[in-house]
ZADRENMI-618248 format. One record per residue (C-alpha): residue in one letter; chain; x, y, z. Coordinates in pm, whole numbers, plus 32768, in hexadecimal, padded with zeros to 4 digits. Each point is the difference from the previous one (the first is absolute). Example, Ala and Ser with C-alpha at 12.3 -4.5 7.8 and 13.67 -1.06 7.14 Angstrom:
% ZADRENMI-618248
residuo, cadena, X, Y, Z
a, A, 84CE, 7E3E, 830C
s, A, 8089, 8158, 7FBE
END
This chain:
% ZADRENMI-618248
residuo, cadena, X, Y, Z
m, A, CED2, C94B, 7A78
q, A, 8035, 813E, 80CB
v, A, 7F21, 8011, 8135
d, A, 7F83, 8148, 8091
e, A, 8067, 7FD0, 8168
n, A, 7F19, 810F, 8085
e, A, 7ED1, 7F69, 7F53
f, A, 8066, 7EA0, 806D
f, A, 801C, 8079, 8169
r, A, 7EB3, 80B4, 7FF1
q, A, 7F3C, 7EE1, 7F68
a, A, 809D, 7EF4, 80E1
t, A, 7FC4, 80D5, 8138
i, A, 7E92, 8029, 7FA2
h, A, 7FDC, 7E87, 7FF1
i, A, 80C3, 7FC4, 8142
c, A, 7F29, 80F8, 80BE
s, A, 7EB7, 7F91, 7F66
s, A, 7F94, 7F22, 8121
l, A, 804A, 7FBE, 8170
n, A, 7FE9, 7E8F, 7FA4
i, A, 816C, 7FC8, 7FAC
e, A, 7FB4, 7ED3, 7F21
k, A, 7F14, 80CC, 7F23
a, A, 80FD, 811A, 7FEA
m, A, 811B, 7F11, 7FA1
q, A, 7F27, 7F55, 7EFB
r, A, 7FB9, 814A, 7F56
c, A, 816B, 8067, 8017
l, A, 8077, 7EB6, 7F69
r, A, 7F20, 802F, 7ED1
f, A, 8099, 8156, 7FC5
i, A, 8169, 7F96, 803B
e, A, 7FEB, 7ED6, 7F12
t, A, 7FD4, 80FA, 7EE2
h, A, 8165, 8071, 8046
m, A, 80B9, 7EC2, 8066
p, A, 7FD9, 7E85, 802B
v, A, 7F40, 7FA9, 813E
s, A, 7F4F, 7EC0, 8060
w, A, 7FAA, 8052, 8167
m, A, 8050, 80F2, 811B
s, A, 8030, 7FBF, 8174
l, A, 8014, 80D7, 8137
y, A, 80C5, 7F7D, 8128
l, A, 800B, 808F, 815E
y, A, 8144, 7FE3, 80C7
e, A, 8011, 7FEC, 817D
q, A, 815E, 8075, 805B
e, A, 7FED, 7F7E, 8165
t, A, 7FAC, 7E9A, 7FA3
g, A, 808D, 7FE4, 7E9E
m, A, 7EAA, 7F8B, 7F87
i, A, 7F6A, 8059, 7EB1
s, A, 7E90, 7FDF, 7FB0
n, A, 7F4E, 8016, 7EB2
l, A, 7F0D, 8125, 8016
a, A, 7F74, 7FD3, 7EA2
t, A, 804A, 7F54, 7EB6
v, A, 7F4F, 8045, 7EB7
s, A, 8024, 7F7F, 7E9D
r, A, 7F63, 8058, 7EB5
r, A, 7EDA, 7F1E, 805A
g, A, 7FC1, 8091, 815A
s, A, 8062, 7FD6, 816B
i, A, 80CC, 7ED8, 8077
p, A, 7FDF, 7F78, 8164
p, A, 811F, 8089, 80D4
l, A, 8129, 7F1C, 8044
p, A, 8041, 7F94, 8168
s, A, 80E2, 80DA, 80D5
i, A, 8166, 7F85, 8021
t, A, 8129, 8055, 80DD
l, A, 8133, 804C, 7F2E
p, A, 814B, 7F57, 8046
k, A, 8110, 80D8, 809C
h, A, 80C2, 8032, 7EBB
a, A, 7EC1, 807B, 7F53
i, A, 7FB8, 80F4, 811F
t, A, 8167, 8081, 7FE4
q, A, 7FCF, 8035, 7E8B
i, A, 7EC0, 80C7, 8039
e, A, 80AA, 80DC, 8106
e, A, 8127, 8045, 7F19
e, A, 7F19, 8055, 7EDE
f, A, 7F34, 80F1, 80D6
a, A, 8147, 80A1, 8078
q, A, 8088, 8024, 7E9E
w, A, 7EA7, 8078, 7F8B
q, A, 7FF0, 7F5B, 7EB1
e, A, 7EC6, 809A, 7F5E
v, A, 7F93, 7ECD, 7F39
k, A, 80BB, 7EB8, 7FF4
i, A, 7FFC, 7F28, 7EC6
v, A, 8001, 7E8C, 804D
s, A, 8036, 7F30, 7EC8
s, A, 804C, 7EBC, 80B8
p, A, 7F2F, 7FE0, 8142
e, A, 80A6, 7EB3, 8052
h, A, 8145, 80C1, 8041
d, A, 7F65, 8116, 80D4
a, A, 7FDF, 7FAC, 8175
v, A, 7EB7, 80B4, 8036
s, A, 7F55, 7FB2, 7EB4
k, A, 8068, 7E95, 8014
t, A, 7F5D, 7FD3, 8155
v, A, 7EBC, 80A1, 7F91
y, A, 7FDB, 7F5F, 7EAB
q, A, 8055, 7EA4, 807E
q, A, 7E98, 800B, 8082
t, A, 7F6F, 8036, 7EA3
g, A, 80CD, 7F02, 7F40
k, A, 8026, 80FC, 7EE7
a, A, 8131, 7FF0, 7F1E
n, A, 807E, 80D1, 7EE3
i, A, 7F8D, 814B, 808E
s, A, 808C, 815F, 801E
l, A, 7FB9, 80FD, 8114
l, A, 800A, 8172, 8046
v, A, 8010, 8037, 817B
m, A, 7FBC, 815A, 808F
r, A, 8035, 8042, 8176
l, A, 7EE4, 80BC, 80AB
v, A, 804A, 80F5, 811A
i, A, 7F2E, 810B, 80A8
e, A, 8074, 80E4, 8120
n, A, 8141, 7F2F, 8016
k, A, 7F31, 7EC8, 8043
r, A, 804E, 7ED6, 7F20
l, A, 7EAD, 7F8E, 7F82
g, A, 806B, 7EEF, 7F0E
a, A, 801E, 7FE2, 7E86
l, A, 7F3E, 800C, 7EBB
t, A, 805C, 7EE7, 7F13
v, A, 7FB1, 800B, 7E8B
i, A, 8026, 7EA7, 7F60
a, A, 8018, 7F8D, 7E97
e, A, 7FF5, 7E8F, 7FA1
q, A, 8136, 801E, 7F29
k, A, 8176, 8009, 8042
d, A, 80CE, 813E, 7FDA
v, A, 7EE7, 80E3, 7F83
y, A, 8031, 812A, 80E7
h, A, 8103, 810F, 7FCC
a, A, 8057, 8153, 808E
a, A, 7EE8, 80BC, 7F4D
h, A, 7EFA, 7F1F, 809C
a, A, 809C, 8031, 8156
e, A, 7FFB, 8178, 7FD6
l, A, 7E8D, 8001, 7FA8
i, A, 7FA4, 7F28, 812C
g, A, 80E1, 80DA, 80DC
l, A, 7F26, 812B, 7FA9
l, A, 7EE3, 7F55, 80BE
r, A, 80B2, 7FCF, 814D
k, A, 7F58, 8123, 80B6
p, A, 7E9B, 7FAD, 7F87
f, A, 8031, 7E96, 8066
d, A, 809A, 8068, 8151
i, A, 7EC8, 80CA, 804C
a, A, 7F0C, 7EFC, 7F72
v, A, 8094, 7EE5, 80CF
s, A, 8007, 80D4, 813C
n, A, 7E92, 805F, 7FC8
a, A, 7FA3, 7E9A, 7FB4
i, A, 809D, 7F89, 8146
r, A, 7F40, 8105, 80C4
y, A, 7EC0, 7FB2, 7F45
m, A, 8021, 7E8C, 804D
e, A, 8040, 8050, 816D
m, A, 7ECA, 80DC, 8002
v, A, 7F2E, 7EEC, 7F63
k, A, 808B, 7F07, 80FC
f, A, 7FAE, 80E3, 8126
k, A, 7EA5, 8043, 7F6C
d, A, 7FC1, 7E89, 7FE7
m, A, 8070, 7FD8, 8167
l, A, 7F21, 8122, 806E
d, A, 7ED6, 7F6D, 7F43
a, A, 803C, 7EB1, 80A6
e, A, 8013, 80A3, 8156
n, A, 7EC3, 80C7, 7FB8
r, A, 7F4B, 7EC2, 7F9F
e, A, 8077, 7F5C, 813F
l, A, 7F94, 812F, 80D0
n, A, 7EAB, 7FFF, 7F55
r, A, 7FD3, 7E93, 805B
e, A, 806D, 804C, 8162
l, A, 7F11, 8126, 8015
f, A, 7EE7, 7F26, 7F7E
h, A, 8042, 7EF3, 8101
r, A, 801F, 8102, 8112
s, A, 7EBF, 80AA, 7F9D
t, A, 7F3F, 7EB7, 7FF6
d, A, 80A4, 7F90, 8145
d, A, 7F7C, 813F, 80A6
i, A, 7E99, 7FAC, 7FA5
m, A, 7F93, 7F52, 813C
g, A, 7EA1, 7F71, 7FD9
a, A, 8018, 7FB8, 7E8C
d, A, 7F52, 7EB4, 8045
s, A, 7F07, 8086, 80FF
g, A, 7F8F, 816A, 8030
l, A, 809A, 8075, 7EB5
k, A, 7FA9, 7ECA, 7F38
g, A, 7EFE, 80B4, 7F2B
v, A, 80EE, 8125, 7FC3
m, A, 811D, 7F19, 7F92
e, A, 7F16, 7F48, 7F15
m, A, 7FAD, 814E, 7F57
v, A, 8172, 8056, 7FF1
r, A, 8046, 7EB9, 7F50
q, A, 7EF0, 804F, 7F02
v, A, 8075, 815E, 7FA7
a, A, 817D, 7FE7, 8029
p, A, 804D, 7F5B, 7EAC
l, A, 7F39, 810B, 7F45
n, A, 8042, 816C, 7FA6
s, A, 7EB3, 807C, 808A
p, A, 8006, 8117, 8103
a, A, 7FC7, 7F8E, 8166
m, A, 7F72, 80D3, 8119
l, A, 8047, 7FA5, 816B
l, A, 7EFF, 8077, 80FB
g, A, 8012, 7FF6, 8177
e, A, 8047, 80BE, 813D
t, A, 8151, 8098, 8053
g, A, 80F8, 7EF8, 8071
v, A, 7F5D, 7EC7, 7F69
g, A, 812B, 7FB9, 7F1C
k, A, 7F9D, 808A, 7EAC
e, A, 816C, 8037, 7F99
v, A, 8053, 7E97, 8054
i, A, 7EE6, 7F87, 7F1F
a, A, 8075, 80EC, 7EED
n, A, 815D, 7F61, 801B
v, A, 7F6C, 7EA6, 7FCF
i, A, 7F38, 806F, 7ED0
h, A, 8134, 808D, 7F55
y, A, 80F7, 7EF1, 805B
s, A, 7F06, 7EEF, 7F9A
s, A, 7FCB, 80A1, 7EA9
p, A, 80C1, 7FE0, 7EB9
r, A, 808B, 815B, 804F
q, A, 80BA, 7F89, 8135
d, A, 8159, 8040, 7F69
s, A, 7FA1, 8164, 7F9B
p, A, 7FF1, 8136, 80DF
f, A, 7EFF, 801A, 811A
i, A, 7FD8, 8171, 805A
k, A, 7F44, 805C, 813D
v, A, 7F66, 8158, 8024
n, A, 7F54, 808F, 8132
c, A, 7F11, 80F9, 7F65
g, A, 7FBE, 80A3, 814F
a, A, 816F, 8059, 802E
i, A, 8030, 80C8, 7EBD
p, A, 7FC2, 8178, 800E
e, A, 7EE9, 8063, 7F12
t, A, 80E3, 80E8, 7F3A
l, A, 80F3, 7EE1, 7FB8
f, A, 7F0D, 7EF0, 7F97
d, A, 8037, 8029, 7E8A
s, A, 817A, 800C, 801E
e, A, 8010, 7ED4, 80EB
l, A, 7F0E, 7F22, 7F41
f, A, 8056, 805F, 7E9C
g, A, 8159, 80A4, 8013
h, A, 8078, 8147, 7F6C
e, A, 80ED, 8081, 7EF6
k, A, 8136, 80CC, 8050
g, A, 7F9D, 816E, 8024
a, A, 7E8A, 7FB2, 801B
f, A, 7FEB, 80DD, 8138
t, A, 80E1, 80B0, 80F6
g, A, 80DA, 7EF9, 80A4
a, A, 7FDC, 7F01, 7EE8
v, A, 8177, 7FEE, 7FC0
a, A, 7FF6, 7EA6, 7F64
l, A, 7F0D, 7F12, 7F54
k, A, 7F40, 7F2D, 80F9
r, A, 7F4A, 7EBD, 7FB8
g, A, 7EBD, 7FE5, 80C5
y, A, 7F77, 7ED4, 80BB
f, A, 7F39, 7F81, 7ED4
e, A, 8129, 800F, 7F14
r, A, 80DC, 7F4D, 80FF
a, A, 7EF5, 7EF2, 8026
h, A, 7FFB, 7FB5, 7E87
t, A, 7FC4, 7E8C, 7FBC
g, A, 7FC1, 7FCF, 8176
s, A, 7EFB, 8069, 8102
i, A, 7FB2, 813E, 80BE
f, A, 7F58, 7FFA, 8154
l, A, 7F39, 813D, 8046
d, A, 7FBC, 7FF6, 8175
e, A, 7EF7, 80EC, 8090
i, A, 7F71, 803E, 7EA3
g, A, 7EE8, 80D0, 809F
e, A, 8102, 810F, 804E
l, A, 803D, 804B, 7E8F
p, A, 7F9A, 8165, 7FA6
l, A, 7EF7, 801D, 7EF1
q, A, 80F7, 8086, 7EFE
a, A, 80E6, 7ED5, 8038
q, A, 7ED2, 7F1B, 7FE3
v, A, 7FBE, 808B, 7EA3
r, A, 8168, 7FBC, 7F94
l, A, 7FF6, 7EA2, 8095
l, A, 7EC2, 7FBC, 7F3E
r, A, 80B4, 8061, 7EBF
v, A, 811D, 7F12, 8053
l, A, 7F05, 7EE3, 8029
q, A, 7F4F, 805C, 7EBB
n, A, 812C, 8047, 7F1F
k, A, 8115, 7F3D, 80AF
e, A, 80EB, 8128, 7FDA
i, A, 8079, 8122, 80D7
n, A, 807C, 815F, 7FC3
r, A, 811F, 808A, 80CF
v, A, 7FCE, 815F, 808A
g, A, 8091, 80E5, 7EF8
g, A, 800F, 7EE3, 7F03
t, A, 7F84, 8017, 7E9B
r, A, 7FD1, 7E8E, 7FA7
p, A, 7F3E, 7EE8, 80A5
i, A, 80C5, 7EDF, 8096
p, A, 7F5F, 7EA4, 7FE9
v, A, 7FFC, 7F3D, 8149
d, A, 7FA1, 7E99, 8047
v, A, 7FA1, 7FFD, 8170
r, A, 7F1A, 7F2C, 80D4
i, A, 7F4F, 80D9, 8105
i, A, 7FB4, 7F84, 815F
t, A, 7F49, 80F7, 80E2
a, A, 7FA3, 8003, 816E
t, A, 7F25, 80D3, 80E0
h, A, 7F5D, 7FFA, 8153
q, A, 7F04, 8109, 7F97
n, A, 7EA0, 7FD7, 7F7A
l, A, 8038, 8063, 7E97
e, A, 7E8D, 7FE1, 7FA9
e, A, 7FB3, 8105, 8108
m, A, 811A, 80D9, 7F7B
i, A, 7F68, 7FE2, 7EA3
r, A, 7EB4, 8080, 808A
t, A, 80B3, 8129, 809E
r, A, 80C4, 8036, 7EB9
q, A, 8151, 7FBF, 80A7
f, A, 804B, 7EDA, 7F1C
r, A, 7FB7, 7FD4, 7E8F
e, A, 7EFC, 7EF6, 7FB0
d, A, 809D, 7FAA, 7EAD
l, A, 8152, 7FC3, 80A9
w, A, 7F5F, 7F27, 810B
f, A, 7F5A, 7F27, 7EF5
r, A, 8153, 7FC5, 7F5B
l, A, 80B9, 7FB4, 8141
n, A, 7EED, 7F32, 80A9
i, A, 800C, 7EE1, 7F07
f, A, 806C, 7F00, 8103
p, A, 7FCD, 807E, 8167
i, A, 8090, 7F33, 811E
t, A, 7F80, 8054, 815D
i, A, 80F4, 7FA1, 8111
p, A, 7F45, 7FBB, 8148
p, A, 8068, 80B3, 8140
l, A, 80B2, 7F3B, 810C
r, A, 7ECE, 7FFF, 80E4
h, A, 7F47, 7F37, 7EF2
r, A, 810C, 7EF2, 7FF0
k, A, 8060, 7FCE, 8168
e, A, 805E, 7E98, 7FB7
d, A, 813B, 808B, 7F5E
i, A, 806F, 80C6, 8132
p, A, 80CA, 7EE7, 80AB
t, A, 80C1, 7FB8, 7EBE
l, A, 803C, 8173, 7FBD
f, A, 8069, 8039, 8166
h, A, 8104, 7EEC, 7FFD
h, A, 807F, 8071, 7EA8
f, A, 803B, 8163, 807A
l, A, 808E, 7F7F, 8146
q, A, 8112, 7F47, 7F46
k, A, 803A, 811E, 7F0E
k, A, 8018, 8110, 810C
a, A, 80D1, 7F28, 80E8
k, A, 8100, 7FDB, 7EEB
e, A, 7FFF, 8178, 7FBC
l, A, 8025, 804E, 8174
r, A, 8106, 7EEC, 8034
i, A, 7F31, 7F4E, 8105
h, A, 807E, 7E9B, 7FFC
t, A, 7F1A, 7F65, 8108
l, A, 7E90, 8051, 7FE0
p, A, 7F19, 8001, 8131
p, A, 7EED, 7EFA, 7FEB
v, A, 7EB0, 8063, 7F67
t, A, 7EDD, 7FA5, 80E2
t, A, 7E9F, 7FA3, 7FA4
r, A, 7F8A, 813A, 80B6
a, A, 80DA, 80D6, 7F1F
i, A, 7F63, 7F6A, 7EC5
e, A, 7EA4, 8030, 8093
q, A, 8052, 816C, 8040
l, A, 806E, 802D, 7E98
q, A, 7EC9, 7F5C, 7F73
a, A, 7F17, 80C9, 80E2
y, A, 808A, 814E, 7F85
h, A, 7F54, 80B2, 7EDC
w, A, 8145, 8064, 7F44
p, A, 7FA1, 814E, 7F5E
g, A, 8167, 8013, 7F7A
n, A, 7FF2, 7E9F, 7F71
v, A, 813D, 7F38, 7FB4
r, A, 80E2, 8131, 8017
e, A, 7F81, 8041, 8160
l, A, 8041, 7E97, 8060
e, A, 8164, 8013, 7F7E
n, A, 8040, 813F, 80C7
l, A, 7F68, 7F64, 8135
v, A, 80EA, 7ED6, 7FE6
e, A, 8130, 80E3, 7FE4
r, A, 7F91, 80D2, 8127
t, A, 7FBC, 7ECB, 80D2
l, A, 8158, 7F6C, 7FB4
i, A, 80AE, 8146, 8056
r, A, 7F4D, 800C, 814F
s, A, 8053, 7E92, 8044
r, A, 817B, 8034, 7FE3
g, A, 80AF, 7FBA, 8147
q, A, 7ED5, 7F4E, 809C
n, A, 7FF1, 7E99, 8078
e, A, 8024, 7F24, 7ECE
n, A, 7F11, 7EFE, 8098
a, A, 7EEB, 80FE, 8039
g, A, 7EE8, 8003, 7F00
l, A, 7FFC, 8113, 7EFA
e, A, 7F32, 8129, 807C
i, A, 7F36, 809E, 7EE8
e, A, 8026, 817C, 7FFF
f, A, 7EDE, 80B5, 7F54
l, A, 8012, 8174, 7FBD
g, A, 7FC9, 80C4, 813B
g, A, 80C5, 7F06, 80D0
v, A, 7ED4, 7F3B, 807D
e, A, 800E, 7E8C, 8023
a, A, 7EE0, 7FB8, 7F18
p, A, 7EEE, 80B3, 7F3F
q, A, 7ED2, 806E, 80C6
d, A, 7F1E, 7EFE, 7F61
f, A, 80EC, 7ED8, 8040
q, A, 7F84, 7EEB, 80DC
p, A, 80B5, 7EB0, 801F
v, A, 7F3A, 7EE5, 7F66
g, A, 7EF6, 7F7B, 80EE
e, A, 8001, 8133, 80E9
p, A, 7EC6, 80DE, 7FFD
n, A, 8020, 817D, 7FF1
p, A, 7FD4, 806F, 816D
t, A, 7F82, 815E, 7FA0
t, A, 7F2C, 8092, 7EF1
l, A, 806A, 8158, 7F87
a, A, 7F0B, 8113, 7FA9
l, A, 7FED, 8043, 7E8B
d, A, 80A4, 8158, 801B
q, A, 8118, 7F6E, 80DB
a, A, 8045, 7EE9, 7F09
m, A, 8003, 80F8, 7EE1
a, A, 80EE, 80E9, 80BB
d, A, 80F0, 7EE5, 8052
h, A, 7FFF, 7F8E, 7E93
i, A, 8040, 8160, 7F7E
r, A, 811F, 8033, 80FA
r, A, 809B, 7EB6, 7F98
v, A, 7FFA, 8061, 7E8F
l, A, 808C, 815A, 8050
h, A, 811F, 7F56, 80B6
m, A, 804D, 7F3F, 7EC4
t, A, 7FFD, 8136, 7F20
n, A, 80C4, 80D4, 80FA
g, A, 7EE1, 80FA, 800D
k, A, 7FD4, 801F, 7E85
i, A, 7E91, 802A, 7FAB
y, A, 7FF2, 8063, 7E90
g, A, 80B0, 7F74, 7ECF
p, A, 8096, 7EAE, 7F9A
s, A, 8022, 7F0E, 8128
g, A, 7F50, 8102, 80DE
a, A, 7F06, 7F9E, 810D
a, A, 7ED3, 806E, 7F2C
e, A, 8072, 7F1E, 7EE3
l, A, 803A, 7ED5, 80E4
l, A, 7EAC, 8033, 80A7
e, A, 7F61, 8038, 7EAB
i, A, 7F4A, 8140, 8063
n, A, 8015, 816A, 7F93
p, A, 8115, 80C6, 80B4
n, A, 7F03, 810C, 806A
t, A, 7F1D, 7EF1, 808F
l, A, 8129, 7F72, 80C2
r, A, 8057, 8156, 8090
s, A, 7E95, 8034, 806F
r, A, 7FF8, 7EAD, 80B0
m, A, 814E, 8045, 80A9
k, A, 7F76, 814B, 8080
k, A, 7EC5, 7F57, 807D
l, A, 80C6, 7EE8, 80AC
n, A, 80FA, 80F7, 809A
i, A, 8126, 7F6D, 7F41
p, A, 810D, 8111, 7FE5
f, A, 80A3, 8067, 7EB8
g, A, 8171, 7FC3, 8025
r, A, 8111, 7EF7, 7FF2
e, A, 7FCA, 7F37, 8140
y, A, 7ECA, 7F2D, 8030
p, A, 7FDD, 7F22, 8133
l, A, 7F2A, 7ED4, 7FC4
t, A, 7F26, 8051, 812E
p, A, 7F80, 815B, 8054
END
């Protein structure tokens, strides 16, 4: 029967290129080829020229895939035969008696098959010897030149298919390795985050109990507390203790995003959506799909962004800027704020309906001054951490007086302030006598806070109320570097209105500027 070679090539190529899974592609190709010639199974072998090793990439039969044969190293005479055949460039080789062919004999000794015939086609791409395609029939002397010519038409498609399959398998291998590394990093991040929670069994015991209750769920969690209490650390624990721990954890500081870019940053944009949108951008919510998103400083969200966030919570889908179709997202939302959202609702700065949806499970993290029993543990933790960062190998001893100083201080900057104090103290201690006790260095360079008295020693003087208030305001202004208004400003730390603070500073003769001595 006359075969239309062009149609044969077209149909076979369609089957060869139908899947990146080389076994599926070969299975489909075999079913087509057997309509034109005898074929019982097909095998692909890869050849490593440097080692003389051949490995079975895939083998398929009429019934499906066959487990690959073990790799083998060819004897020298078989390697010589392969090199000669590549040099002579024989398109397709007919092997009617495999037992008399050096290469075929070595390979098919593994199978124990007898009475077979083979068509062997060498595969080469960019002058690299990839291996061979073998078409096998379970009969003797069934292949002739016409069969070889038909299989020879498929050399280029098989060259490309095998090359792509090798790259695809390498990509899958690297992806598996990357996934394994990501899982390991996630476990490490989880352990690091839980290790950083000093006081989990004391001052933060109640907080950690609430974390254990909410972490396995998909419910939104809201973390409340002053600046520097460690809300991000608790958010880490919630995510990495949840079933979503192997999925993305996206952290967003709402106070750091310009108002004009909120929609683009949170929900993404399409190419050409606005001037400068030169490419499609996936927003934070889309990137957090199947994982968690941590919205820090949620009180800084503009009202328009609050409306869009409410729609995300209601519909579980987002719309990119310039997009025409909604995109479903599966995201667990963790929020945090140091602001009084209920007061912001009364002043119409925060939407009440959004607050009700986010405030399902609020967790209030106590300030450091309310869990002073944790200060020694925290101090030693930061001491070890900062000493390693600063490459200080021998730490000065920590005295009882130093711990008493720390516990007597009111810590308006909370844990973050303690960490900074430890770093500053270690920097100042470099080059000093290693046997001398560690000197605590509070902001302003004084030895101890004004209200510190060693245990058992009475206060020798009693300050007037205005003097005590002035000293306290100066101390806080030292910490904020003169900043009065805004996040982490003196008014916020003192929990009074900025205008009220300015009036009191004027009354107490405290100058407006950057330098504030602790005593007038």
